[in-house]
C-alpha positions in Angstrom: -78.0 4.9 180.3 -75.6 5.2 183.4 -73.0 2.8 181.7 -73.1 4.4 178.5 -72.4 7.6 180.1 -69.5 6.0 182.0 -68.0 4.4 178.6 -68.3 7.7 176.7 -66.5 9.6 179.7 -63.8 7.0 179.5 -63.1 7.3 175.9 -63.2 11.0 176.1 -60.7 10.9 178.8 -58.2 8.8 177.1 -58.7 11.1 174.1 -57.9 14.2 176.1 -55.5 16.2 178.0 -55.7 18.3 180.8 -54.5 22.2 179.9 -54.2 24.4 182.8 -54.1 28.3 181.6 -54.3 31.2 183.9 -56.6 34.1 182.5 -58.0 37.1 184.2 -60.6 36.5 186.7 -63.1 39.0 185.3 -62.6 37.2 182.0 -63.6 33.9 183.3 -66.6 35.2 185.3 -67.8 37.0 182.4 -67.4 34.0 180.2 -69.2 31.6 182.5 -72.1 34.2 183.1 -72.6 34.4 179.2 -72.4 30.6 179.3 -69.6 30.5 176.8 -68.1 27.2 176.5 -64.6 27.9 177.7 -63.3 24.4 176.6 -64.6 24.5 173.5 -63.5 28.3 172.8 -59.7 26.9 173.7 -60.0 23.9 171.6 -61.0 25.8 168.4 -58.6 28.6 169.0 -55.8 26.0 169.3 -56.9 24.1 166.0 -56.7 27.7 164.1 -53.3 28.3 165.4 -51.9 25.0 164.6 -53.6 25.2 161.4 -52.0 28.6 160.9 -48.6 27.4 161.9 -48.6 24.3 159.6 -49.5 26.4 156.8 -46.6 29.0 157.6 -44.4 25.9 158.1 -45.4 24.3 154.6 -44.8 27.6 153.0 -41.3 27.9 154.1 -40.5 24.4 153.0 -42.0 25.5 149.4 -40.1 28.4 149.3 -36.8 26.7 150.2 -37.9 23.9 147.6 -38.6 26.4 144.9 -35.3 28.1 145.4 -33.6 24.8 144.9 -35.4 24.2 141.6 -35.0 27.7 140.4 -38.9 28.2 140.1 -41.0 31.3 141.1 -44.1 30.4 143.1 -46.1 31.6 139.9 -44.3 29.3 137.7 -44.8 26.1 140.4 -48.6 27.0 140.5 -48.8 26.8 136.8 -46.9 23.6 136.5 -49.2 22.0 139.0 -52.6 23.3 137.0 -51.2 22.3 134.0 -50.4 19.0 135.1 -54.1 18.8 136.8 -55.2 19.3 133.4 -53.4 16.8 131.7 -55.2 14.0 134.0 
């Protein structure tokens, strides 16, 4: 059992990075008192922000592409839907 835990920790350590963040002392203390898993909360918040940034970047790329094609967003959506129906 002990060696399994060590192997799992080794795999986790290779797949993770140390992140140092300063937060208000009271905020950290209250989170710990409430049993909040700070690492999980930070990872989830970071995942959400990454997704939001990717979506915004894609939206910008799409808008530039549509301008170059002289299509409105609605026309592009209709074209995509029509091509899906043809499959």
